[in-house]
C-alpha positions in Angstrom: 80.1 31.8 -99.5 76.9 30.1 -99.3 77.2 26.4 -98.9 75.7 24.0 -101.3 72.5 22.3 -100.4 74.2 19.1 -99.8 76.9 20.7 -97.6 74.2 22.5 -95.6 72.1 19.4 -95.2 75.2 17.5 -94.1 76.1 20.2 -91.6 72.6 20.0 -90.1 72.8 16.3 -89.8 76.2 16.5 -88.1 75.0 19.0 -85.7 72.0 16.9 -84.9 74.3 13.9 -84.4 76.6 15.9 -82.1 73.8 17.5 -80.0 71.4 14.5 -80.2 68.7 17.0 -80.9 66.8 16.7 -84.1 66.5 19.8 -86.3 63.6 21.2 -88.2 63.8 21.7 -91.9 64.4 25.4 -91.3 67.5 24.6 -89.4 66.3 25.1 -85.8 66.4 22.5 -83.1 63.2 20.5 -82.7 61.5 20.6 -79.3 61.4 17.1 -77.8 58.4 16.2 -75.6 59.0 13.3 -73.1 55.9 11.2 -72.2 55.6 10.3 -68.5 55.2 6.6 -67.8 52.4 5.4 -65.5 54.5 2.5 -64.4 56.6 3.1 -61.3 59.8 1.3 -60.8 59.4 -2.2 -59.3 61.5 -1.3 -56.2 59.3 1.7 -55.4 56.1 -0.4 -55.7 57.4 -3.0 -53.3 58.4 -0.3 -50.8 54.9 1.3 -50.9 53.2 -2.1 -50.5 55.3 -2.9 -47.5 54.7 0.5 -46.0 50.9 0.1 -46.4 51.0 -3.3 -44.7 52.9 -1.9 -41.8 50.5 1.0 -41.4 47.5 -1.3 -41.5 48.9 -3.5 -38.8 49.8 -0.5 -36.7 46.3 0.9 -37.1 44.8 -2.4 -36.1 46.9 -2.6 -33.0 45.8 1.0 -32.1 42.1 0.0 -32.5 42.6 -3.1 -30.4 44.2 -1.0 -27.6 41.4 1.5 -27.7 38.8 -1.2 -27.6 40.4 -2.8 -24.5 40.5 0.6 -22.8 36.8 1.2 -23.5 35.8 -2.2 -22.2 37.9 -1.7 -19.0 36.4 1.8 -18.4 32.8 0.6 -19.0 33.2 -2.4 -16.7 34.5 -0.1 -14.0 31.6 2.3 -14.4 29.1 -0.6 -14.1 30.8 -1.9 -11.0 30.7 1.6 -9.4 27.0 2.0 -10.3 26.0 -1.3 -8.8 28.0 -0.6 -5.6 26.4 2.8 -5.2 22.8 1.5 -5.8 21.0 0.9 -2.5 20.3 -2.7 -1.8 16.7 -3.5 -0.9 15.9 -6.5 1.1 13.6 -9.0 -0.7 10.1 -9.1 0.6 9.4 -12.1 2.8 7.2 -14.7 1.3 3.8 -14.9 2.9 2.9 -18.2 4.3 -0.1 -20.0 2.9 -3.0 -20.1 5.3 -3.0 -23.3 7.3 -6.5 -24.8 7.2 -5.6 -27.0 10.1 -5.2 -24.0 12.5 -8.9 -23.2 12.5 -11.7 -21.5 10.6 -10.6 -18.4 8.6 -12.9 -15.5 9.3 -14.5 -14.0 6.2 -13.4 -10.6 5.0 -15.2 -7.9 6.9 -17.0 -5.3 4.8 -16.8 -1.6 5.5 -20.1 -0.5 7.1 -21.3 2.9 5.9 -22.7 5.5 8.3 -25.5 7.9 7.7 -26.9 10.7 9.8 -30.5 11.8 10.1 -31.9 14.4 12.5 -28.7 14.3 14.6 -28.9 10.5 14.9 -26.1 8.3 13.3 -27.2 5.0 11.7 -24.7 2.2 11.1 -25.4 -0.3 8.3 -24.3 -3.9 8.9 -25.0 -5.9 5.8 -28.6 -5.0 4.9 -29.6 -4.0 8.4 -29.2 -0.8 10.4 -28.7 0.1 14.0 -28.4 3.4 15.8 -24.7 4.0 16.7 -23.9 5.7 20.0 -20.4 5.7 21.5 -17.7 8.1 22.6 -17.6 9.7 19.1 -21.3 9.6 18.0 -24.2 10.9 20.1 -27.9 11.7 19.9 -29.7 15.0 20.6 -30.5 15.9 24.2 -34.3 15.5 23.5 -33.9 12.1 21.9 -35.8 9.2 23.5 -38.6 8.9 26.0 -38.3 5.4 27.4 -37.6 1.8 26.5 -38.8 1.1 23.0 -41.6 -1.4 22.6 -39.6 -3.7 20.4 -36.7 -3.8 22.9 -39.0 -4.4 25.8 -40.7 -7.3 24.0 -37.4 -8.8 23.1 -36.1 -8.6 26.7 -39.3 -10.2 28.1 -38.8 -13.1 25.7 -35.2 -13.5 26.8 -36.1 -13.3 30.5 -38.9 -16.0 30.1 -36.6 -18.3 28.1 -33.9 -18.0 30.8 -36.5 -18.7 33.5 -37.6 -21.9 31.6 -34.0 -23.0 31.8 -33.8 -22.3 35.5 -32.1 -18.8 35.5 -33.4 -15.5 36.9 -32.4 -12.3 35.1 -33.4 -8.9 36.5 -33.0 -5.4 35.3 -31.1 -2.9 37.4 -31.2 0.0 35.0 -32.7 0.7 31.5 -33.8 4.0 30.0 -32.1 7.2 31.2 -32.8 10.7 29.9 -30.1 13.1 28.8 -30.4 15.0 32.1 -30.2 11.8 34.2 -27.1 10.7 32.4 -25.6 14.1 32.9 -26.1 14.0 36.6 -24.7 10.4 36.8 -21.6 11.4 34.8 -20.9 14.6 36.7 -21.1 12.7 40.1 -18.6 10.1 38.9 -16.2 12.8 37.7 -16.4 14.4 41.1 -15.7 11.1 42.8 -13.0 9.6 40.4 -11.8 12.3 38.1 -12.8 12.6 34.5 -10.4 10.1 33.0 -11.5 7.2 35.2 -15.2 8.2 35.2 -15.1 8.2 31.4 -14.1 4.5 31.4 -17.3 3.5 33.0 -19.8 6.2 32.4 -20.9 7.9 29.2 -21.2 11.6 28.7 -24.7 12.9 28.3 -25.9 12.3 24.7 -23.4 9.4 24.3 -25.2 6.8 26.5 -27.0 3.8 24.9 -29.5 4.0 27.8 -30.9 7.2 26.3 -31.8 5.2 23.2 -34.2 3.0 25.2 -32.4 0.0 23.8 -30.0 -1.0 26.7 -30.4 -2.9 30.0 -28.0 -3.4 32.9 -28.9 -6.8 34.3 -28.0 -9.1 37.2 -28.9 -12.6 38.4 -30.0 -14.3 41.5 -27.0 -12.9 43.4 -27.3 -9.2 43.5 -23.8 -8.8 44.8 -22.5 -9.1 41.3 -24.6 -6.2 40.0 -22.4 -3.7 38.1 -19.4 -5.9 38.9 -17.1 -7.7 36.4 -17.6 -10.8 38.6 -21.0 -11.1 37.0 -19.3 -13.1 34.3 -18.7 -15.9 36.8 -22.4 -16.4 37.4 -24.6 -19.0 35.6 -26.9 -16.2 34.4 -24.1 -14.6 32.5 -23.1 -18.0 31.0 -26.7 -18.4 29.7 -26.7 -14.8 28.4 -23.5 -15.3 26.5 -24.9 -18.3 24.8 -28.5 -17.2 24.1 -28.6 -13.4 24.1 -28.2 -13.1 20.3 -31.2 -15.4 19.7 -33.3 -12.5 21.1 -31.5 -9.7 19.4 -29.1 -8.7 22.2 -25.3 -8.4 22.3 -22.8 -7.9 25.2 -22.0 -4.3 24.1 -18.7 -3.8 25.9 -16.9 -7.2 25.8 -13.8 -8.2 27.6 -10.4 -7.0 26.2 -12.2 -4.5 23.8 -11.7 -1.3 25.7 -9.2 -0.2 23.1 -12.0 -0.3 20.5 -15.1 0.7 22.5 -13.5 3.2 24.9 -15.2 1.6 27.9 -14.1 -1.0 30.4 -15.5 -4.5 30.4 -19.2 -4.5 31.3 -20.6 -8.0 31.3 -23.9 -6.7 32.7 -24.6 -4.2 29.8 -26.7 -5.7 27.0 -27.9 -3.8 24.0 -30.8 -4.6 21.7 -29.7 -4.4 18.0 -32.2 -6.9 16.4 -31.8 -10.6 15.8 -30.0 -10.3 12.5 -27.3 -7.9 13.6 -26.9 -9.6 17.0 -26.2 -12.9 15.1 -23.7 -11.3 12.8 -21.8 -9.5 15.6 -21.8 -12.5 18.0 -20.6 -14.9 15.3 -17.7 -12.6 14.3 -16.4 -12.4 17.8 -15.9 -8.7 17.4 -17.4 -5.7 19.0 -19.5 -3.2 17.0 -16.6 -0.7 16.4 -14.3 -3.5 15.2 -16.8 -5.0 12.8 -17.7 -1.7 11.3 -14.1 -0.7 10.8 -14.5 2.3 13.0 -11.2 1.8 14.8 
């Protein structure tokens, strides 16, 4: 039989009480939805916090170890690089010039050369001279005798020496190309080319062909064309006064490495008073002064 409303309602409540599941009004169990809590248990939170701290400390230790390794490796690389780099010796310090030693020579300018009609001209300061040596020559038809200017200068020199009590004579002055050729070939035949070239110029390379050179001697002819001429009083006078008249000792002592010729105290060359003064004051030969060697 159908139950009364009250009995049916009571039955539902009993069932709900027994099953702990609420029932709907239609008599079916009501679906229960459980809400999730955002709060974790206290024990679980403490565990997670402790775990994070341990991980942080461990990570820090790992970073420290890596940093130490990097520093060690870098230091080793630097040490190896420095050891492999070639060591250069420090440049020595230059001593300051000592004024007490003596007069410091002025810087010598480079003297330019120019050529005209086969003749080489050397400029020394604002003056020029014809350059003839083992490298530079003149044409075979150059020259015809001692130049008027050179002759006048020599006459003045000779007269001044005579006033001081010294006699200076000329043994040889102008030579043509052909004359020089004959002299040179004879010396080669006698001494060989190497030795002959120390004392005699090849044709075209002789200053005598310029008409500007004189081979001189003094009262004692035995010193003519001999290095012993530099022991005579006439040479001493020439060495002191030749530049005043425009002459230089063209092939000085200990200058063979620069001039190419042996020491010839008897050979004087007219270059003009200005250039003679410059060269004589410098203590250099022409090739040295002009930076040609």
